[in-house]
N, C-alpha and C positions, 0 to 999 in steps of 0.2 A: 240396752240399745237393741231393740227388736229387729231381727233380720240381719244383724251383723255377725259374721262368722269370725270367731276369735281363735287364734292359734293356741295350742296347749302350752302351759308354762315350760320354760326351757329345761327345767329339771324333772319334768313329768316323763314317765316311761323309762325303759332301759336305755343303756347307751347305744346298742344297735338300732333301736327304734328312733332315737334322736338323730343318729347319722342318716337314716333313711329320710326323715323329715327335712333335714338340712339339705340333702341332695335334691329333694323335690323343690325346695325353695330356691336353690341356685339355678334352676332352669333345665331346659331340654338336654343340653350336652351332658350335664352331670347326672341326669336321670339315665341317659343311655350308658354312661360310664358305669353307674351303679348296677344296671342290668347286666352289663358285660362282666363286672367283677363278681356277680352272683354265680357265674359259672366257674370261677377260679378257686376250686377247693384247695389248691396247693398254696395259696397266698392268704386267703381270708378265713378267719375262724368260723366254725360251723354256725354259731348263733348269728353272726353277721350275714352269712350266706342266706339263711332262712329269711332274714328281714329284708335284705336287698332284693330278694326274689319277689317281694310284694310291691316294688316300685311300679307305678302305673304311668304309662305314657299317654296321658290324656290332657289335652289343652283345649281352650276355646277355639272354634273354627275361625278362619280369617274370611273377610268379605268375599262374596262371589265375584265382585268386580275385579278383585286382584287375581282370582283364578282365571277369569276370562282374558285379562291382560297378558298373563303368562302364556296362556294357550295361543293367543294371537301372535305374541313376540316369537315364540319358539317354533310354531308350525307355519307361520308366514301367511296366514289367511284369516279373514274375519271368522268368528266362531259360528256364525250362521251358515257359512259355507263348509265348515268342518263337520258339523253334526246337524241332524234333523231336529234334535231336541237336546238341550243341556240343562240339567236340573241344578239350579243355583244353590239349593239347600244340600249340604254334604251328607253322605251316608255315614261317614266317620271322619274324625279329625285326630291327628297325632302331632307330635312335636316336629317331625320332618315333613309331613305332607298331609293332605286330606283327599278324600275320595268322593267323586260325584258320579251320579247315574247319568247315562246319556243314551241316545238312540242314533245309530249311524244312518247314513243316507239310504242304505238298502233295507232299513227297518230292523237291523240286528241290535239287540240290547248289549250295552257295553258299560264298563266302569272306567273312569278317568282319574288317575292318580296325579295330583298336582303338587309340586314342591312348595313349601311354605316360603313366602317372600322374605328375603334378607337372612335366611337361616344359615347360609354358608359363612357370612361374616360373623355372626354370633358364635357359631361353632369354632371358627378359627381363633377368635379371641379366647374362648374358654379353654381350648386345647393348649394354647400358649401358657395360660395360667397353670394348667395341670402339669405341663412339661417342666415348668420352673419348680413347682412343689416336688415333683418326682426327682429332679436333679438334686435338690437339697437333701431329700431323704436318702438318696443313694450315696451322697457324699458324706453325710454326717451320722447316719444310723446304721450300725453294724448289722442289725438283724434284717435290714432291708437291702443291704448291698448285694447279696447273692441273688436276690429276687429280681434285680434289674428293673426297678419301677419305671425308668425312662423307656425301656423296651415295652413295658406294659402300656404306657401312654401311647407309644407308637402303634401298638396293636389296636388300641381303641380308636386312634385317628384313622387307621386303615379301614376298620370296620365301619366307621361313620362315613368315610369317603365312598365306600362301596354302596352303603345304604342310600346315599344321596345321589348316586348315579343311576338313573332309571334305565338308561340304555344297557347297563350291566345287568340289572334285574330282568330286563327283557331277554337277554342272552341266557340267564339262568332258567327262565321259564321254558325257553326253547330247548335247552340242553336236557332238562328234566323230561320234557315230552319225548325227546328223541330216545333217551335211555329206557323209557317204558313203552316205546312204540310197539304195538301188537298186543299189549296187555289190556284186555277189555275191562279190567277191574280198576283201572286208573284213568282219571280225567284231569286234564290240565287246560286252563283257558288259552284261547288263541291270542297271539300278540298282533295288534294292528300297527305295524312298523311305520306306515305312512302318517299315523296320528300319534307318534311317540317321539321323544327326544330325551336329552339328559335330565330335563326337569318335568317331563310329562310322560306318562305311561298309560296307554289305552289298551284294555284287555276285554275279551269276551266276558259277559256277565253270566256266571253259573249260579244255578239255584239247587237247593237240596236241604236236607235236615242237618242241623248241627250234630256233630259226632257224639256229643255227650247228652243229647236230649232224648232220654229213654222213652218218655211218653210219646214224643213225635215219631220216633222210630217204630214204636208199637202201632201207632195209628196208620203208618204207611206200610205196615206188614214187613218191616225189616228186622232181621234177627240180630240183636247186639253181639252175640257170640261170633257170628260170621264177620261182622264189622271189625271186631277185635282181631280175628285171625288175619283179615285182609290188611289191616293197618300194620300189624307186626311183620307180615310177609313183605310188605312194601318197604318198611324201614330197614329191615335186615338186609334186603337186597340193595338198598341205597348204600348201606355201610360196608357190607362185606363183598358185594359184587361190583357195584358201579363206582364206589368211592366218592360220590357226590350226593349230599343229602339235604333235604328240607329241614332246617334247624329250629323251626318254631311250630311244633305240633300242638298249637293251642286249638281248642275245639272250634273257635271261630274261624280258623284257617282250614278246617277239614269239614267238607260237606258230603253227606251220604245221599246218593241218588238211587233211583230204582234199580234193582238187580244187584244191590250191595256194591255199587260203584263208588269209589272214594274220589272226590274232587279236591285237589290241593290248591290253595290260594295263598297269596302273599309270599313272594320269594325274595324279600329284602334281606332275609337272614338265611344263609346257606353255609355249608362246610364241605371241605374236601379231605380225603384220606388217600395217600398214595398206596401203591401195592405193598411196599415194605411195611408200612404202618398197619395195613389191614392184616397182613400175615402175623405180625407181632401181637396184634390185638387178639387174633384167634389163638395164638400160643398162650396168652394169659388165661383165657377161659379153659383151654385144654389142660394146661398145667394144674389148675385148681381141681378140675374134675379127676385128673390122674394122680393128684397129690404129689406132684413133682416140684419140689421146692427150688432146685437148681434151675430148672427150665423157667419157672415163674420169675426168678430173679433176673435171668438173662433177658426174658421178654420185656420186663419192665424197664430195664436199662436201654434196651433197643428202642423203646418208645420215647425215650427222653434224651435230654442233653445236659451236660454238666461241665463245669470248669475243671474239676479234678475228680478222680474216681472216689466213690464213697468207701468207707471202711468195709471190706467184704464181710467180715464176721458180724458186725453190728447190723449191716443191711440185710443179710440173710436171716438173722434172728428176728428182725421186725417183720420181714416178709413171711417167715414161717408162722409167727404168732398170728398174723392176720389170716393166713391161709387156713389155719385150724378152725376159724369161725365158719368156713364154708365147706371145706373138704369132707367133713363128716356129717353134713346135713343132707337131707333129700333135696334133689334139684328143684322140687316144687317150692321150697322155702327160700331159694336164692332170689335176690333182687339184683339183676345184672347191672343196672345203673349205680346202685348203692355200692356194690362190690368194687366196680372200677373207680368210683370216687374215693373209696377208702384206700385203695392201692395207690392212687396218685397222691393222696395226703401223706401216705407213708414215704413215698419217694421224696416229697418236699422236706421231710424232717432230715433228710441226708443231703440237702442242698442240690437236689436233682430236679431240673425243670422239665415240664411236660408241654408240648406244643399246644397252642391255643385251640386249634380245631378239635383236639381230643376232648377238651373240656366242653366245647360246644356240642360235641357228639353225646357226652354224658348228660348234658342238660336236655338234649332232645330225647334221649332214652328215658330220662326221669319223667318227662311229660308224657311220653308214650306209655310207659308202664302204668302211670297213674290213670290214664284214660282207658287202657285196655282192661285194667282191673275193675274200673267202674262199669264197663260194659259186660265183663265176665269175671266175677270174683275168683274163679278157679283157673284163670288163664295163667300159663306157665311160659314166661318169656325165654327162659334158658332152654327148655325143650324145643321151643319154636326155632331158637338160634342154632341148635345142634346140626341140622343139615347144611346150613350155610357155612359153619365153621369147618365141617368135614369136607365140604367142597373146596374151601380155601387150601386145606392141606393136600387134597388130591391134586389140585391144579399146580401146587408147588412142585410136586414130583412127576408131573406129566412130562413125557419126552419133549414136547414142543417148548415147555417152559425151561427145562434143563438145557436145551439147545440154545435158547435165548440167553440164558445166564452164561453159558460157555462162550458164546459169541461176544457178549459184552465184556467179559473178562479178557478175551483175546484182544479186542480193540484197545482196551485200557492198557494192557501189557505192551502192545505194539506202540501206542502213543508214548509210553514211558521210555521204551528203548530208543525210539527215534528222537525224543526231546532231551534225553540225558546228556549226550555229548555236547550239545549246544549250551545247556545249563552249566556243565562242568567247565567249558571254555570261558564262560562269563565269570564264574567264580575265580578262575585263575587270573583272568584279566584284571578283575577288581583287586585281587591280592597284590599283583605287580604294581598297580598304581597306588597302593596303600590306602585304598578306599573300602576294603573288606571290613565290615562291622559285624561283630557277633555280640549279641545282647544276652545276658544271663539274668534270670529273675529268681531270686531266692524266696522260697516259701517257708513260712513258720518262724521267721526271724523278728517279726514285729514286736512280740513281747520282750525279747532280749534287747532290742534297740530302744524300746521305751524305757526299760529299766536302766540301761546305760545312760540315756539322756537325763533321767531323773538323778542318777548318781553324780553326773558332771555338773548339773545345776546346783545341787546341794554343796558340792565341793567349792564351786565358784562363790556361792553365798557365804560359806564358812570363811574363805580367804578374805572376802570383803568385810565380814564381821570382825575378824582378827585385826585387819588393817585399821578399822575404825577404833577398836579398843586401844591399839598402840598409839594412834594419832591423838586420841583423847588424853592418854597418859602424858604424852609429850607436851600438849597444851597446858595441862595442869602444872607440870614440872617447870615449864618456861614462864608461868605466871602471866599468861596473856590476859589483859583486861577485857571487859569489866570483871569485877569480883563480887562474889556473894560469900560473906563471912570469911573473907581472905582466900577463897578458892576461885580459880578461873571459871567464869560462867560458860564459855565455849567448851571447856573440857568437861564440865558437868553435863552439858547438853549432849556431848558425844557419848558419854557413859550411859545416859538414859536411853538414847537411841540404840546403842549396842545391846542394852538389856532387853528392850522390846523386840529387836530382831532375833536375839538368841532365844527368847521365849517362843516366838512364832516358829522358829526352826524346830525347837523341841516338840511343840504341839503337832507340827506336820509329821515328824518322825513317829510320834506315839500314835497318831491317827492311822498310820499304815501298819501298825503293829510291830515295828522294828525300831529298837533303840540303838 
């Protein structure tokens, strides 16, 4: 059948590849979920991470009439009064939205991002299915229980909710512009708030050369090495200084303008790192460079959360083994993103969870390192990061920061002292009324309880079996009719049933290796 695209056979390709194809078939929500999971090195095996990273968010565009309808509904005016010109043919289309070129009434060039019709209903249904599957996995699969798949689905839901709220993306653009205000090497599109809503985002249209187009950079007289340095400096400032970063450094989202100015586009995916996380992250890199195993272990635990402390000896041994891969190498051979990803995979083996934004940061660093090395094969990200890491440690010991920490500790101590008497009175009041409830949770008793349950079941089974044998003997002795060759048939039936039950019990005991 000429012109008909056939799907590959179900058994073609590796299992990770089949998972990727299945997610693509299931639709946009599952594609987004797969892309999110491709950042979670603590939960997904490496071969699946590589395959999920290939998921493409490409779907056919929706009709221009639908885009015009949404614009009119959300902005409250006919499209002819909103724009001097609106191009019905989209520049790009994705699962959540598509982008149209437009001209404003003052002649300024703009791009208009319009949400795909009915996408919120589709996403809500798909997320409900995911949540049900996650709950089943968390309840019945021991290896997934500590990973909290229900929490993972909640993270995916929050990520999609943020991505579908264009008013939040507008705020991200403005925050990014504010944190780089005064930096002439950064360009961010202007947000036209009067022409934006939760489903519509109108931005200034920026032009330039794609960051990975080496031939075009050469034609425009732009030095790829300077572009690599600028990109690294911007991202390291986002991560270690500002704590708010553009999380999708895809070459299509990075345009290079004259003077080696980098224009950042598409702020649908961003991440945040608080001050404590930035300091712990700097400690990780510093600990490896100084070969301080204890400091590295403390920094990794400070970055993560866990239900119970990991075994200190086993955790330190794994951390030391991984640190040896980097501590004795030249800095130029380090891959910062790969090093952090391996550290987080190590923590996962000890049931230690890492916040989602850290994996988003690792994904951004992975894309950044790949791009900077394409621009300049000799580029050293770790050396570029050294001044930022040093600044983080200097600021931690600065008098102003120490004063802030002392003031915070003082406020917390005062709050504790003032609230303690009231809390104590409440405990005494509950005890007097007989309503004071103290719950104890025993850890590590599950195997013993399971064994005890198995013993009690076998004992009850053996008592039942003995009763059946005795009852059958009484029936034979009483000569209860009917008879077979002069023997009571109910008695024979009871003996046969007893024999089968006894054989089953014997096989069950032998199967567990205990007679």
